[in-house]
C-alpha positions, 0 to 999 in steps of 0.5 A: 617070573615064571608065571608072568612069562606063562601068561604072556605066553597064553595071551600070545597063544589065544591070539594065534588061536584067532586065524584072522588077528594080526599083530598091530604092536610088538615091541621089546627092549633090554638093557644087558647092562642091568638086566631092565626089560620091557615089552608090550604088544597088541593085536587086531582082536582086542589083546593087549600086554605089557610088562617092564621091569629088571628081571629076578628083581621086580616087573610091573606089567598088565594085559587086556583081553575079551572072554564071552564079550567081556572085557578082562583087564588086570594088572601085576608085580612081581618082586620080594613078596611074589606074584601080586596080580589085581583085576575085577575078575580074580577073586578077593580075600574075605574080610574076615581072613584078611583082618586074621592075616594082619592081625598074624602080622602084626602080632607075630615077633619077628626080630625077638627071641624065639620060643622054647617048647 
């Protein structure tokens, strides 16, 4: 959750750095009964972000902005598996490492008896 908030703050800081930028959209809703929430904002300099979910359980969101004329777009999920961002600017896990991790995941006993040393 901390990473998600940090990203949102960085995007807001980027908007503030552009003195001519104005906020075009700013929505925030929270349901205190179940902890669910969603927010979305957009600025005149092309920054857009949104997120929704249940705090401490699962959230999904994304953002869009420009760096040196290149559009950066990413989405993410944060849940029991951690923070999982996706985007073209995020380095991919090399194929050999991905295959090794999958092999370990599928060949490691999780519920069986522990090995004795």
